[in-house]
C-alpha angles and dihedrals in degrees: 000000000000092000089061086086092055100042124010091047097037089110087069093052092130088071093043100112090064099043099092099035104074112130091220125045138175110309100034100269124104120251089249092054091049093049090047091054098046092048091051096044089055095041112111092352096188094053141048122312107259104197109089097220098048089044091056089047089055088063102034108035117101111207089203093060093054128111113254137166095222093059092258096293095132090050094051091047094054092041090055091052091048095048091046087054092234098132127104111272120247119258094040129111122266131211125185087211089060100094099211093046092048089051091053092048089048092050086060089042090056093049092051093042094050091049109116099194138033096248090060095044096049092040091057093043090053093042095049095038090075097040108039130068110276097233090051088045098053092045091051093048093048094047092047096047088048093051111025119098087222093067103043092127099036117111115212117227115249108278090222089066094042097048102014095168090073092057106031135076112258092235088062090046092053091046087051091054088051091051093052095047090050092040090234123151109229146165110214122204106229115208129210118250121270134018139265090269087067111075090203088066090075093072096032086106086072104045092040098045109125094216091051090046086051093049090052095049094043093055090053087050093053095042104028119183090226094061110127120191089207090068101032132063101246145019121255106240115232091346092156092049091048090052087055094046099048094049091042090054091048090051096049093044089051090053090050090053091049091050085049087059100043094259125130117247112277117275117232120253119246125201092222096045137077121277096228103186118064120199135211108192101199088207130114140203121245085234122012106047130259126339110259124263126225119209125225121271104017128154121233112264129195113265116227112242094005114064144306121247087243090057091056092049091051090050091050092049093051093049091047091047089053091052090049090050092044096233143069123223114236126220089263092050093257118151110242110193118216094179094110142053094289094055096087089059093058091044090053091053092049097047099045085036108224128172087265090071107119091220115013092162090064105030093036125200103294098172099040094042091045092057090054094045091050093042094053100051092103090065106006093165098041093242092145098035092236123176123247117295125241094267088065091068125060088213093060106026101097092054086079113074087212087069088074093044088055091049093046087055090054092038087060088053090054092047090053087062095042092050090052089064122093111263119249115268125223088255089054092055106038120106100198116236095005127108135175107225099184149321130225138180121230095225144354112299109242136172131192141164119261130189116249124195126204134170122264091182088111091053098070134065118248145152138233088249093062117065118231118254121206108267122170145160125233118204136174116242135178121253138157138213118267115260136179125223117216118204125187114205130178120211107197094177120105093238138045118274136200112239134192112213113206119187126192138171134187134176109273098214136033123233090280091054091251110143116245115241115245090251093052094040095051091056089054092046116136112219106233102178146333127197142152126243137177110237117208122208115287125003122009124188112199124192120191124185118219087230090067097055112140091222099059136061131198121253114279111249114262118270088249091053094048088051091050095046091050094047092048093051093047092046094050097036086234126139120268113243111203099124093128089065105040088111121038092179109128142056118294107276090237088062097069095102124049116236098263124189137287090246093044128268121230121238130184109226120195129183119197120188114200133181104280089194090066097033099049116092094185131039126254097032093143090058095053119101094196129052123164114206103195094080140289110256096190110045141344120347101241096225117068093193122086120271106271095023123195094018096049095091127060117271110216092177118024091201090075093062098032091046095067118092094228092064125078133171138185138161126250133178127234116209127199117213114212121217097007 
């Protein structure tokens, strides 16, 4: 629901600044009150509720007396499970990939999603907060706040401050417990996993970046695989294609980081081959022990209760067979063609697999099952009763370098389909009368590491009788200097035209300094930005700040800051201003550039300007200051073209694309500054 602001109402962008500032919002409570309640319901999630009103509600509210748009069916179902003592106990690990645990979390999600007023929503949140498993509760609250019309303007606290264990090195967590016990304020340096003897440690800053981890889990909250149109109020547009694109971009960005650190691009994983890289997570559950490790050079084993290796090979074979034939077979035996621009959407639904898959009984759930299979290789037969591995949580999955091997494997399946499509012709790509004359950057592109501090107060046990002491972690993270891209475009038409500006970049050379071919480079292209602009007749000089990139978002305010802002708004009766953070769907805005090298790393930058009138799925796009490229969960996706267009299909002859006037390319170096 949160992306409704970004997409379905983008035509009303002129009124944008006032959209999130109404004193009253759906459900009867003010935005400040809702923010206050959500803050306090998630504060110290493993302990008692501290807010007096919410604490009272947790004891007095009756879920069966609430107001619902499903007649209270969801509330009665969950209450029966609770009264029958069938729900997962508190102080136990939770994984979304565990079918029963997911079902329980979604029961609470349904109760919250079907609540029609804030008293019912907040009452249920308080009631089940003290009765359900903490992990299930957090997931349900986050999913409900993302999708409920009651919480359109609520900003969720950063997950790394709500459940710090999933984002923080275990050494830092242990130091936090010591600080709490000794009542000593402390800032703890959190280290990346591994050592210098492990080459993969060079890129740990990428997979273990808490902003990137948040991006990954947020996407899966906005576009959950369990989403069922039959039980929701809308269809998620191009969900399967967005699944492909978000993971494709993570994969190519990871490869760019590897090249920045003199490592080859990651190899794909194979079910019948060795898993060469082991992984020791150095992270721990709040309850349940340490995340399991995996040694080097192990062969895939069948996982009891999940799947056999042979099953995975069969599913892969069925999907590749469908790609070769150009169609999937539906449950009813129908033929579903994928030899068009929409095919990638169907393929994404099948591979994930989401409830949108046309035949999950036959094609299975390659992605979700693969996560569990790989995550359990440390204890495939349950001999040691270990908890789920990092790959069984979206918050922690990217910490394991094998995550990127797994997604390179799936990305190659997607590429097999994309390469089966007819390449674009010159006529497909031309934008009559429009030519890109040149592109320049305002300054040298530089990256460096900065220290980022976040709170660990919610990581430790405490009691209301003992005051909190400031406990925080400090971690290095990649960032870059701001820059502006200047694009010169000529419109030779005798009228204004709406244009879509698409910007990509890819490493120019491989690790042996061999230049990538255009066809290989375009598949490894990082999407840097996409926006709409109105071009007047003659010369147009477009400037675009890196801070405005559609693919990135700013850091969410700290938990403490969100609490302060809500308290101040309630105390003063003023409106709460958090519009900038209503959607956290996107990469961190400091991650737009790959790391690069100290001597400079060459990137090939391309700008393609296409016909915005043909591309746009909604009106007024050029007036919008915000466009999120990962997909619009509530409404029409603004861009009719496929993700990655025009680089999404194979290029047999680069003269076809480079020969059109609305395409321009140049080379640029990215420098990494050490010790800044």
